[in-house]
N, C-alpha and C positions, 0 to 999 in steps of 0.2 A: 842379027836375033842370032843368041848361041843354042849350041844343039851337044848333046849329051850322048853316049853312047846308054842306050834302053837296059833297063834292068832284065834280071833273068825272066823268061816266061811265066814261072810260077810264081815271081814275086808280084805279075801284076796282072792279075785275071782281066780277063775280057767286060768289055763293060756291056750290056746288053742294051737296044734298042729301048727305048717309051713303050713303045708301041707291043712289045713281050710284057708290059706290066698296065696293059689297060685290063679295067676290071669289066669280066664275061656275064658276071650275072650277081647283083646287087640284089642283097637278102633281106627286103624292107621288115621280114617278119620275126626279125633277133635283134633291132635296136639297140644300138646301146649309148644312154645316156653321158655325156662325158663331165669332166668334173676338173677344175682348174688344179694343175702338178700341184699339189703343196708345198712342197722344199722345192719350187724355182725359186734359184738367186739371184739370177741375172739374165740376160738375152732380150730379144723384142719382140721375138714372134709368142703366143702362149704356149706352155707347153700344157699338156689335157693327161689327164689319165687314162686308160684306157679298161685297164686293169690292175689287179693285186702286181704285175710283175713289169706292163708292159703302158708306155706315152706315147703319146702322138702328138704330130706340129706339122703346120700347115708344108705341106709337098714343095718345096723351090727345084726344079730339076735337075738344074746341077752337081746340089749336096746328094739329092737321090742318087744318081748313079758316080760320086763319089764313091757312098757306102756301098756301094755295088762291087766299085772295085778297090777296096780298099788291100793293100797287102797281107798277108797272113799272118807275118810277125807285128801289124801294127792293128787286127783285132781283138788282140788282148785287150790293147787299152782305146777302144772305142768301145757305146754300147752297142748290140747286137742287131741289123736289121732285121728286122722282122714283118716286112711286108709295108701293102698299100690298101686304105679304106676310103669311103667316100665317108663324107658329114654334111647334113644339111643342117640349115640354119635356119629355128622355131622360134616363132614367136605366137603365144597365146593370146587369146581374147582381153587379160587380163596387161597384159601388156610385158610379160615377161619373156624374158630369150633367155634360149641355150641349145647346146651344140648334140648332134643325137648319129653317133657312128654308125653306119650299116656296112657290117662286112660283106666284102663280096669275095669271090673267087674268080685268081685268078690263074694264067698256066704258070705260076712260077713259084715256087711254095714258100721263099724267104731264103734266108742265106745270104751271101755275098758274091758268091758266082756258082755255076753251075759244074765247077769243077771240083769243088770243097766234098771231103770225107770226113765224117766226124764219129770220134768211136761210140759205139754203145753206152747211152747212159749219161752221153756230154746232154747239153745246151740245145742241139740240132733236133731231141725228140720234143721243145716246143718251137722248134722253127717253124710252124707251116702254116697254112693259109689263115689270113685276119681272120674268117669265120669260126672255125677248128677254137680259137680262143677265146668264144666267149662261153664253147661248152669249160676250158680251160681253167678258168677264174674260180668257180666252188668248189672245185677239185682241190687250188691248188691252197684256198683259204682255211679248205679243213685243214691240210696239210700242218698249214704255218701253226694254227691252232694247236694242233698236237704234238709238232717239237716245239714250239714255245710255253705255251700254255697261259699266249693271248688271244683273246678274244678279237678279231678283228672285225666285227659287226659291232664290238662297243661303245665308237664312236663315230658317227656318220656326217658326214658335212655337204650340205646342196648350197650349190651359191646359181645365183638367177642375177639375171642384168634387167632392169628395167628401162623403160621407153627414157625416163629422163636423167638417165646414164649413172645414176646408182644403185649399189651392191646391195642384196639381201643375203644372209648366210645362214643358213637352215642350222642347225646342229641339235642331237639326241646329247651330249655332252660338251665338258669344256674342252678338253684335252691342254697339252701344255701348248696355251698361246705363245705367239711370237710377236716382241716390239722390235721395232725399225727406230732408229736413232735416226731421224731427219731434222733439217732444219725447220721442218713445217711440223709444229709440236701438235697440232691441232688436228694434221692428220695421222699423224702414227698418235694418238692418242682415239681417235674413231677406228683404226686398224687393231687395238689391243683382245681380245679373246676370240678374234674369229678362228683360232685354227690354222689359219697358213700364213707361208710368207708373204708380207705385204707387196710383194716385188709382183707375184705369182697374181695375186686381185689386179693388181695395176696394169700388167699385160693381156691379162684376161678379157677386164672391161675396155681395152683400147680395141681386141683382135673384134671383139664383137661389137664395137662401133662399128668398125670399118666393113665388117661383112654386112651388120645391116644397110650401110649407105650405100655399097656398091654393090648388093647382088638380093636378086628376087627369094623368099624364103623357101621358095623350091628347087633351087641351085644346089649341086652339090658341089665338093669341094674335096679335092684328091688330100688325103694326110699319110703320112709313114709311119709306120709305128715303129718304134724302137723300145729293147729294151730297159727298163726300170732300175739302173744302177744304184738306187740306192734303195731297193725295196729288201737287200739283206739286212739292212741297220734299222731300229726300233726310233730310236733319235739321231739321226743322224747330222753333224757334224758337216758341213760343205765349202769346201773355198774353190767361187770360183775365178780363174785367171785367163783374162786378152794375152797372148804371146804374140811376141816378137814385137820387132820395131817398125812394122808396116803392117797396116790395117787396110787398106782399100783394094782390090783385087783387077787385073791386068784389064778387065774390061769398067772398069769407074770410072765415070764424066771427070773433068778438068773439075768439076765443081767441087762433088765429092770428095775428089783425090784430092781439093787442098784443102776441104775439112777435115778430115781423116789425117791427112799430114801435121795440120796444127794440134790437133784434138792430143796426136803421138808428143807431138815437142813440147808441149808444154805437162805432160804427165812423166812417170817412171817408167812408159812405153820406149822415150827414147836414149834414156838415162842409162836401165838397165835390161831394156828387151820382155817388162814384166809390168803389170798393173791390175789390183785388185775391181775386178765387176762384179763381186756380189761374193756374202758371207754369211753364214749362218750361226752361230756355236753352242747346243745345249748346255744350260746350264744346272747340275744336278740339285743343286741347292735352292734353287728358285722353283724349278720346274720348268722354266722360260726359253726361248731361243734369245740368246744376242743378233740382231740381223742387220750387213751392211748393205749397203749396196752403190752402183757404179760412181755416184755422184759423190760420196763418198772416196773412191776409190781414187778419180780423179783428182782428189785434192790431196793426196798423199806422196811427201815426199821420201825418201832412198829409206831414211829413219823411220817415216809414219809406215813404210811396205815392211819391213822389218817389225815394228810393234805391232804391226796387224797380224803375221804371221803368229809372234808369240800369244795376243790374244785365241787365235785360232787354235792354237796346241795350247792352251790354259784347261781345257778340259779332257784333255787325252795324258791318256797312260805315259810312262819314260815310253814304252817298246812304240808308240806312236812314230815320232818323230825320224827313229831310223831307218822302220819298215816302209816310210813316204820316202824317202831317200834311198832308197835300194831302188825302188822302181821307177821313182826318176831319172836315176843312175840308165838303167834297161831301157828306157824308153831316148835318153839322147844317143847313147850307143845304138841304137834302130837306125834311129833316124840321121844317124850321121854317113851312113849308108845307101840312105834312099837320095840318089841324085835326080834335080830336076823338081821333085818335088815342091811345091809354096802352100803353107796352110795358112793365108792371109786372115786376118778377120775371127782363126778358129780362136778356143776357149780351152781351157785345161781344168776339170773338176779332179778338185783330190777331197776325200771323203773318208769320214771313219765314225766309231760309233760315239755316242754323246754319253749314253750310260753307263758308268765302269762301276757301278753298283754298290761305291760306298758310301752312298748316304745321301738326305737331300730329298727334295719332295717326292719323288717320283721311284726311293727307294727300293730297292729287287732282291727278297730275301731268296726267292730260288736260285742255289748255288747251279743249276743245270742251266738255266736258264742268263747268269752271271757268266759260265763258261761260253756260251754262245754267244754273248756279246762282244766277248774279246775273241772269241773267233774268227768274227766278221771279219778283221783287220782292216785293211786300206784298200781304198779302190783308188784307179787315177785314169783318169777316161780324157780322151781327145773329142769336142763334139763340135759341133757347126762349121762344114765343110762349105760354105754356098761359096766362098769364091775360093777354094782350092784350087791346085792346077797343080801334073806333072806333063811331060812331055805324049800327047799323043793322047791328051786326054779331050776327047768332044771337037779336036778337030782345032785348039787352041793354037793362034797363030805367034804368041811370042812365047817361047821356051825358054828357061832359064838354066843357068848353070851350077853344079852341084850341089849341096843338100841347102836345105834351109837354115843360111847363115843369122837368119834376126830369130828365127823360133828356138835354133840351140841357144844362140845368147842369154833368152832370155832362162832357157834351161840351167844355164850354168851359173848362173846370179841367183836362181831361186836356190838351188844346189846348194848354192856358197853359204846365203842368208840362213838355210837349217842348218847349216854344217856350224855357223857359228852359234846357232840356237842353242844345238846339242852339246857344244864345250862351252856355252857360258853355265846353260844348264846343271852342266856335269853327268847327262845320259850315257846310258851303259846302252850297249846294241844285246838283248836278252843272249843274240848268237854267240856273243862274244864275250860271256862267261863260264 
């Protein structure tokens, strides 16, 4: 077992005990129906939409604690943690199944640690108890409609699972439907026009089926609330990348360890430390999203990986790639300084606005709105920390030496490929002109 010097105290906030985050009072009068998060492009657990700016996912104790103890300089590159809710599984007399959130007051108001301080007007204003999120939703919606001119109530979707296992989607509009390029063409065809990334519906169906089988209707499940990192975008282009050369956690069984090692060895995870787990790219000329899933990513060679990144950038303006590179370089610099940290099986999201206002099926004539789209910039976020660790985290016995070289190796190759694309396309950083 290798030991390293701990990071400075201010860089590694103390993680509170789970008891500090128990719901003190569940408010059943303010139940919030949960819907699948329509822009989920990868992952195992179903991400649910809590409100316009907040998503939720089933709580994994280890991941929950990791969010609470994230170093300050990494919080810029992760979704903001926003608390805990209780979720009930409900099945009506007609056989429709749904999830309902019950906001609960806790003795913790959100955020990453008790020592944090945030300037006035920052996201800390929204980082309060989950019960307050219910009241914020309508205010946020009105504010966004005023700022962008978009009626967020114009198109809504309701997803329900039947006892038979089939998905029913109710919508008052069509919106930009998503096309999934999968081997099963019949399945792809059946998912067209639903207004959701097909992967989000797959995860939702699996999640509901598992909860229905393993828990009585009355049982409450803990979910964690996280920032919806796509909320600043209208037509988000999203790339989900599995980072690092190793995916199994220190506590993995031998069977799982062997399975994950075999998966890494047969994909670009081994050769370049990164592989595609999901993608959606908005095509303004058709008004559709092009979607890829993790099975597509597993088959990619290094050349195929580069081609996929080129596809991802095809709808972006020339300034998108340099912005991505700048954020990846900053993240790499930060990770190189964090000793003993490992982010096994975590993913990296890269997001930019897909509606470039140049034309196509959803051309935007409003110049102010176009400027807002361009100003949205690029988001780079680390997610999925269920198998992450560092020295002193929850009494983990295995302590690793130095920074996460596998993750950094993946970032180096990701940067290399993006640099190659920029050079081949002759893209110039707007800050260099």
